[in-house]
Structure formats: C-alpha cells, structure tokens
C-alpha positions in Angstrom: 97.1 60.9 98.4 96.8 57.9 100.8 100.3 56.8 99.8 101.7 60.2 100.7 100.0 60.1 104.1 101.5 56.7 104.7 105.0 57.8 103.7 104.9 60.8 106.1 103.4 58.8 108.9 100.1 60.8 108.9 97.1 59.1 110.6 93.6 59.8 109.3 90.5 59.9 111.5 88.2 57.7 109.4 85.1 59.0 111.1 85.8 62.4 109.8 86.9 61.4 106.3 84.3 61.4 103.4 85.2 60.3 99.9 83.4 60.6 96.6 80.8 63.0 98.0 79.2 65.6 95.8 78.6 68.3 98.4 79.7 69.2 101.9 79.0 71.7 104.7 81.9 74.0 105.7 81.4 77.0 108.1 77.6 76.9 107.7 77.8 76.9 103.9 77.1 74.2 101.4 79.9 73.6 98.9 79.2 71.7 95.7 80.1 71.8 92.0 77.6 74.6 91.6 79.6 76.8 94.0 78.9 78.1 97.5 75.4 78.6 99.0 73.9 78.9 102.5 73.1 75.8 104.4 69.4 76.2 105.1 69.6 74.2 108.3 72.0 76.8 109.8 70.0 80.0 109.2 67.2 79.7 111.7 69.2 81.3 114.5 70.1 84.2 112.4 66.6 84.7 111.0 65.2 84.9 114.6 67.8 87.4 115.9 66.1 90.2 118.0 67.1 93.8 117.6 70.1 94.8 119.8 69.3 96.8 122.9 72.7 98.5 123.5 75.9 99.4 121.8 77.5 96.2 122.9 74.8 94.2 121.1 75.3 96.3 117.9 79.1 95.7 118.0 78.6 92.0 118.5 76.2 91.8 115.6 78.4 93.7 113.2 81.4 91.6 114.2 79.4 88.4 113.4 78.1 89.8 110.1 81.5 91.1 109.2 82.9 87.6 109.2 80.7 86.9 106.1 81.2 90.3 104.4 82.7 88.6 101.4 79.3 87.1 100.7 77.4 90.3 101.2 77.1 92.7 98.4 77.6 96.4 99.4 78.3 95.5 103.0 79.8 98.9 103.9 76.9 100.8 102.5 74.3 98.7 104.2 76.0 98.7 107.6 76.8 102.4 107.6 73.7 103.5 109.6 74.5 101.0 112.4 78.2 101.9 112.6 77.1 105.5 113.5 75.8 104.1 116.8 79.4 103.0 117.7 80.8 106.6 117.6 81.9 108.2 120.8 79.2 110.0 122.8 76.5 108.8 120.2 73.0 108.5 121.6 71.6 105.0 121.3 68.3 105.2 119.6 67.5 102.1 117.4 65.2 103.9 115.0 63.6 102.6 111.8 66.7 103.3 109.7 68.8 101.1 112.0 66.1 98.4 112.0 66.0 98.5 108.2 69.8 98.0 108.0 69.6 95.2 110.6 66.8 93.4 108.7 68.7 93.7 105.4 71.9 92.2 106.8 69.9 89.3 108.3 68.3 88.7 104.9 71.7 88.8 103.2 73.0 86.2 105.6 70.1 83.9 104.9 69.8 84.4 101.1 73.4 84.6 99.9 73.7 84.1 96.1 75.7 81.3 94.6 79.4 82.3 94.4 81.6 80.4 91.9 85.3 79.5 92.1 87.6 81.3 89.7 88.6 79.7 86.4 92.2 80.8 85.8 91.9 80.0 82.0 89.2 82.6 81.5 89.3 86.4 81.7 87.9 88.1 84.7 85.2 90.8 84.6 85.1 93.6 87.1 82.1 95.9 87.6 82.9 99.1 89.5 80.8 101.9 90.7 81.0 104.9 93.1 78.5 107.1 94.8 78.8 110.2 97.0 79.9 108.2 100.1 81.1 104.7 99.0 82.7 102.6 96.3 81.8 99.1 95.4 83.0 96.3 93.1 81.9 92.9 91.9 84.5 90.4 90.6 83.2 87.6 88.4 83.5 85.6 85.2 81.2 84.8 82.4 80.0 81.2 82.4 77.8 80.0 79.5 77.2 83.7 78.6 76.0 84.6 82.1 77.9 86.7 84.6 78.7 84.8 87.9 80.1 86.6 90.9 83.3 85.5 92.7 83.8 88.3 95.2 81.9 91.3 96.5 83.8 94.3 97.9 82.7 97.8 99.2 84.3 100.6 101.1 83.0 104.0 102.5 84.8 107.2 101.5 86.5 109.4 104.0 85.8 113.2 104.3 88.4 114.2 101.7 87.4 111.5 99.2 83.8 112.5 99.4 84.7 115.9 97.8 86.4 114.2 94.8 84.9 114.9 91.4 82.8 112.2 89.7 85.7 111.1 87.5 88.1 110.8 90.4 85.5 108.8 92.4 85.0 106.4 89.5 88.7 105.9 89.0 89.2 105.5 92.8 86.6 102.6 92.6 88.7 101.0 89.9 92.0 101.4 91.9 90.3 100.1 95.0 89.0 97.0 93.1 92.4 96.1 91.6 94.1 96.5 95.0 91.4 94.3 96.7 91.4 91.6 94.0 95.1 91.8 93.1 95.7 88.1 93.8 93.1 87.3 91.1 94.0 89.8 88.5 97.8 90.2 88.5 98.5 87.8 85.6 95.0 87.6 84.0 93.2 89.7 81.5 90.6 91.9 83.1 87.5 93.5 81.5 86.3 96.5 83.5 82.7 97.6 83.1 81.9 101.2 84.2 79.1 103.7 83.6 81.6 106.5 83.3 82.9 106.7 79.8 85.7 109.2 80.7 87.8 106.4 82.3 88.4 104.9 78.8 90.3 108.0 77.8 92.0 108.8 81.1 94.5 106.0 80.9 96.0 107.5 77.8 95.7 111.2 78.9 99.1 112.9 79.5 97.9 116.2 81.1 96.0 115.3 84.3 96.1 115.9 88.0 99.0 114.3 89.9 96.6 112.1 91.8 95.0 110.8 88.7 98.4 110.2 87.1 99.5 108.3 90.1 96.5 106.1 90.0 96.9 105.4 86.3 100.5 104.4 86.9 99.3 101.9 89.5 97.1 100.3 86.9 99.8 99.9 84.4 100.9 96.5 85.8 97.6 94.9 84.8 96.1 93.8 81.5 93.0 96.0 81.5 90.3 96.6 79.0 87.7 99.2 79.9 84.2 98.9 78.5 81.3 101.4 78.9 77.9 100.1 79.8 74.7 102.0 80.6 73.1 101.4 83.9 70.2 99.5 82.5 72.6 97.1 80.6 74.9 96.4 83.6 74.3 92.9 84.9 75.5 94.0 88.3 73.0 96.8 89.0 74.4 100.3 89.6 73.2 100.1 93.1 74.9 102.9 94.8 74.2 105.5 92.2 70.5 104.7 92.0 70.1 104.9 95.8 71.7 108.3 95.9 69.8 109.5 92.7 66.5 107.6 92.5 65.2 110.0 89.8 68.3 109.9 87.6 67.4 109.5 83.9 69.4 108.0 81.1 73.2 108.3 81.5 74.9 111.1 79.5 78.4 110.4 78.4 80.9 112.9 79.8 84.0 113.5 77.8 87.2 114.0 79.8 88.5 117.6 79.8 91.8 119.2 80.7 90.3 120.7 83.9 87.7 120.0 86.5 86.1 123.3 87.2 84.6 122.1 90.5 87.9 120.8 91.8 90.2 123.8 92.5 91.7 125.0 95.7 91.0 128.7 95.5 92.4 129.8 98.9 93.3 128.0 102.1 91.7 129.7 105.1 90.2 128.6 108.4 86.7 129.9 109.3 86.9 129.4 113.1 88.7 132.1 115.0 90.7 132.9 111.8 93.1 130.2 112.8 94.8 129.7 109.4 97.4 126.9 109.1 101.0 128.2 109.3 101.7 127.0 105.7 98.6 128.7 104.2 100.6 131.3 102.4 102.9 128.7 100.7 100.0 126.6 99.5 97.9 129.6 98.4 100.8 130.7 96.2 101.6 127.2 94.9 97.9 126.5 93.9 96.5 130.0 93.1 99.6 132.3 92.9 98.0 134.3 95.8 100.3 136.6 97.8 99.2 138.9 100.6 99.5 142.5 99.4 100.8 144.0 102.6 104.2 142.1 102.6 107.4 144.0 102.8 110.1 143.4 100.1 112.3 141.6 102.6 109.4 139.2 103.6 108.7 138.6 99.9 112.4 137.6 99.2 112.4 135.3 102.2 109.1 133.8 101.1 110.2 133.0 97.6 113.4 131.4 98.8 111.4 129.0 101.0 108.3 128.3 98.9 110.3 126.0 96.5 110.6 123.5 99.4 106.8 123.0 99.7 104.3 121.2 97.5 100.6 120.4 97.7 99.1 116.8 97.4 95.5 117.2 98.4 94.5 117.2 101.1 98.0 117.6 102.7 100.9 120.0 102.3 104.5 118.6 102.4 107.9 120.1 102.9 111.2 118.9 101.5 113.6 119.3 104.5 117.3 120.0 104.4 118.2 116.3 104.4 115.9 115.7 101.4 113.3 114.0 103.5 109.7 114.8 102.7 107.6 115.5 105.8 103.9 116.4 106.1 103.1 119.9 107.3 100.9 119.8 110.4 98.3 122.3 111.3 97.9 123.6 114.9 94.9 121.3 115.7 97.0 118.2 115.1 100.1 119.1 117.1 98.8 118.1 120.5 97.8 114.6 119.3 101.2 114.0 117.6 103.1 115.2 120.7 101.0 113.0 123.0 101.7 110.0 120.9 105.5 110.6 120.6 105.8 111.5 124.4 103.4 109.3 126.3 102.2 106.8 123.6 103.0 103.1 123.5 106.5 103.9 122.2 106.9 107.2 124.1 108.6 106.8 127.4 108.2 110.4 128.7 111.6 111.4 127.4 113.0 115.0 127.3 111.8 117.7 124.9 114.7 117.2 122.5 114.1 113.5 122.2 110.4 114.0 121.7 111.1 116.6 119.0 113.4 114.1 117.2 110.7 111.5 117.4 108.3 113.9 115.6 110.9 114.4 112.9 111.4 110.6 112.5 107.6 110.1 112.3 107.5 112.3 109.1 105.8 115.4 110.5 107.0 119.1 110.4 106.0 122.5 111.8 108.3 125.4 112.6 108.0 125.3 116.4 108.4 121.6 117.0 111.0 121.8 119.8 109.3 124.8 121.5 106.0 123.0 121.5 107.6 119.8 122.7 109.2 121.7 125.6 105.9 123.2 126.6 104.1 119.9 126.4 106.8 118.1 128.5 106.6 120.8 131.2 102.8 120.4 131.5 102.7 116.6 131.5 100.4 115.6 134.4 102.1 112.2 135.0 105.5 113.7 135.2 104.4 116.5 137.5 102.8 113.9 139.9 105.9 111.8 140.0 108.1 114.7 141.0 111.8 115.3 140.2 114.1 112.3 140.0 117.5 113.2 141.6 120.7 111.2 141.8 119.5 109.6 145.0 116.7 107.9 143.1 119.1 106.4 140.5 120.8 103.0 140.7 124.5 103.0 141.3 126.2 102.9 138.0 129.7 101.9 136.9 131.4 103.8 134.2 131.9 101.9 130.9 135.4 102.4 129.5 135.3 102.5 125.8 138.6 101.0 124.4 139.9 99.8 121.1 141.8 96.7 120.1 145.2 96.3 121.9 144.4 99.2 124.2 144.5 97.0 127.4 146.9 94.1 128.0 146.9 91.7 131.0 150.4 90.5 132.1 151.5 87.6 134.3 154.4 85.2 134.8 153.8 81.4 134.9 156.3 79.2 136.6 158.8 78.2 137.8 158.8 75.1 135.6 161.5 72.4 135.1 164.5 73.8 133.3 164.1 73.6 129.5 167.0 75.0 127.5 167.8 77.4 130.4 164.2 78.7 130.7 162.1 78.3 133.8 159.3 80.9 133.4 156.7 81.9 130.7 155.6 85.6 130.5 152.0 85.7 129.1 150.3 88.9 127.7 146.5 88.8 126.8 144.6 91.5 124.9 141.3 92.2 126.7 139.3 92.9 123.5 140.4 90.2 121.1 141.8 87.8 123.7 145.0 87.7 121.6 147.8 85.9 123.4 151.5 86.6 123.3 153.9 84.4 125.3 157.7 84.0 125.7 159.9 81.6 127.6 162.4 83.3 130.0 165.1 82.2 132.3 164.1 84.6 135.1 161.1 86.7 136.2 162.7 90.0 137.0 162.0 93.5 135.8 164.8 93.5 133.1 163.2 90.6 131.1 159.7 92.1 131.6 160.8 95.5 130.1 162.5 93.7 127.1 159.4 91.7 126.4 157.1 94.8 126.6 159.3 96.8 124.2 158.9 94.2 121.6 155.2 94.0 122.3 154.7 97.7 121.9 156.8 97.8 118.7 154.3 95.3 117.1 150.9 96.5 118.5 151.5 100.1 119.7 151.6 101.5 123.2 148.4 100.5 125.1 146.3 102.7 127.4 146.6 100.3 130.4 148.6 97.3 131.7 146.8 95.0 134.1 149.0 92.9 136.4 149.2 91.5 139.9 151.4 94.5 140.9 154.5 92.3 141.5 157.9 93.9 141.8 158.8 92.6 138.3 156.0 94.8 136.9 155.7 97.7 139.3 159.2 99.3 139.5 161.2 102.4 138.6 162.7 100.8 135.5 159.3 100.1 134.0 158.0 103.7 134.8 161.1 105.1 133.1 160.5 102.9 130.1 156.9 104.0 129.8 
C-alpha cells in the first residue's frame, strides 16, 4: 500500500495515520473485529437532549436520528407519532405518546446492538414481518449458530396498502426487503423467515391476483428459500404484529386459496355529493360486471366499444389510448393539481391551453375534458390576469429565419484582374451558404456572357437555387441573366 502511494505521488498525514490498531472511532461509533457499536464517550449529549418545544425542534431531531436509521430497528414505526406533528395545520402538543417515542429513539441511539459485516461466502437470512400500518425486515447471517443482524429496515404503509389482505402485506414486506437489500442478495442464497405460511405456496401458484403475480415475478431473479417459523421461535421478534395484537394467541397456519373474500371491489362510488369518477361505469363493469339498468341500446353499444380500452390495477384505473400509450385515469379531485403543475409548476411556463393539455398527455394522465379544463384554468390564472395582455408592442423585434436546403442559396463574385495566365485574368467563385461548398473557374473576362455560361453548368450539376447573392454588378444583374433564369 505504501509503495502504491509513493508511485502515485500521494502524501500521507502521519499524525492521522494509525497502523496495527484493533479498533477505531468513526462517526461516533466504535469499529472493531466484533462489529460496530456505540462509542460510549459520544452519547452523553444525546442522552441529555430535552424535549422539543416547537415543530422546528421536532424536525431537527428527526433529521438527526434519521441519519442513524440503519442502526435503529423499526425506525419508521417508532417515529410515526412524532412525524404527525410535521403535518400541515397540525396542532403542536407534545403529549405522552410523543414523549415516549422521543425517549425510545434516544435510547436506541445510545444502546445500538452490535452489527456485523456481511460474509459473502455464507447465505443470508431475512426476517420479514408486516402489521396494519408498517412493514419491517432484518437482514443478517448465522455466526456460530446465532443470528447476527447486518441491516434493519422499516417502512410505513400508505392508505391503499393499509387495506391489503394479510397475505398481500406479508408478500409486500418480502418484496420491500429484497428491493432494500438488493446489493446484498442479488447473487447470494437467501433464506426468508416468515410467520405467514401461505407465502411458501404463493411462489408456485399460477392463479392469483395480477399484483401478486407481478411481485412473484420480481422475486424470480433471486435464490430464495422460504421457511415458516412461529412467532415464539423467531429470533428477530415479531415486533409489529405483537404491538398491534397484544392478546394474539398461537399462530394458526392459513392455507392460500384461490380468492380473498375480503379483497373485492364491489362497486366504485363516491359518498360525498355523489361525485362519482367519470370512469366508474367502466371499472364497475370490468370488476363486477355491473351495468346501470337505465341505459339506452345506443349507449350500451358505445359503452362496450370503449370499455375494452380500460383496465383496473388497484387503486388506479388506466386507459390504452389510440397511440397504444397507457395513461392513468384521473378523477375530478386531482385535475386541478395536475393542471397547476403542468401550467405554473417548475417546468410550466404559463403556456397556452393547447400546450398545457399536451403536457398533461405527456405526463401520463387522461380524462375526457383535458383541453376544455386546461382552457378554463388558463383563463382564470391569477398571475396571467395581473400581468395583462402582451401585444406586439411588448415583443422584441424579430427577424424571420429563412429555412433552406443544401444548394438553395449561392454567393457569387469575381476575383481579379490577375496577371495573364493562359489567356485568363479573372476567377469566378460560387459558394453554397449551407455546406460552404466552393465552385471556381478561371475566365478571360468578367462580363455577363461568361457569368451566364458558368451558372448554366452550375445549375445542371446542383439544380436551380432559390436565391443568388452578389454585389449587384452589371455582370450579374442584367437582362440576359433575367432571361436565362
């Protein structure tokens, strides 16, 4: 190593170099052969942190703790109560729930367990779990018969994911884990421990929901072995499930079935003001074969000719447009936000209604009245109304740009007179304005007759141009040349 430094002219600061040491301090953590642990001399400040008194203090604390989230098991679940204080118009009241979360995070920072480095010659073990509002995973390896953690990861579920069935949540936890730890698992054997036995059969099941099939296909690129373990046998405790169900008894194995009775879209309908999405009839027919009974035969024919272009991938509806581009169907409550982003967002520019409508198309959204809504939005834009109309007097003077092709414009001029050379005293030069292609010929005189003879040969080779540019001398501007042209 020292020889390489000398070859590349690298200079070492000997005061900062330490050789043959058994442990060191990096970013407040002690690194040794045993792994990574907290430096006890660095935790006094964290241990004495007072409770935050405003939203800025909460944001600062979560940003500090988030830097070490890799070392904190179930970080998303623990910090969820405090993140609610960061929501818009949320009342700041640091109650006991927030204080409990604050104290737990402080404790996690000061009592981080030992984390080992991965051994690429050994298989990895992945322990996954899901609750009603979060998924978590622990990546580790078995050293001397004991499970040692390498990485903790957790993520809260969004509103649609919270309504997934138990099987879907458990499989979502596995997919999230493999996406999170991909750099560790892509070429290694992985043993997945789960308390949901149905996952073992789901990978080989052919008849399943499109979402589950898509997830299974994503896992095909890994060498996976799924093992079932009860909660009390799992080395990484089933933390999320026990918090949500403290009185839960022994785990009962659930065999996978062809259908999930609690996961059907029966009918799409809005409850507020009866404002149904415009695509409700299409999705209700696709999912439940529901057709309004009061339709006329003509409306039914038109409906069945259009419904084949729609499909449902929960929680969104999509349409296959005429150019075979798939766009997401947008309900009325989302239209204003999309138009605002395309018209006055960072890439907007306050363009016309037609340009704004095309931007919506290019963004992958669709609803039937895009251009009509874009026109109404543009007409009501407050910033444009305040600036007033922009007339031609407000514009900068502009010069027209002439679009021309190769050999459309030639420049002509005579050079000379020169000393007599084989009876020639002048050189007629023609230059194409696009390619800068040059044609030249030595001539005895510089009159109109020799100019016309030269131009006829030039036109025969390159075609008649759109314009000839010259100094308007009599040898170029005369009746003979006009007759020839």
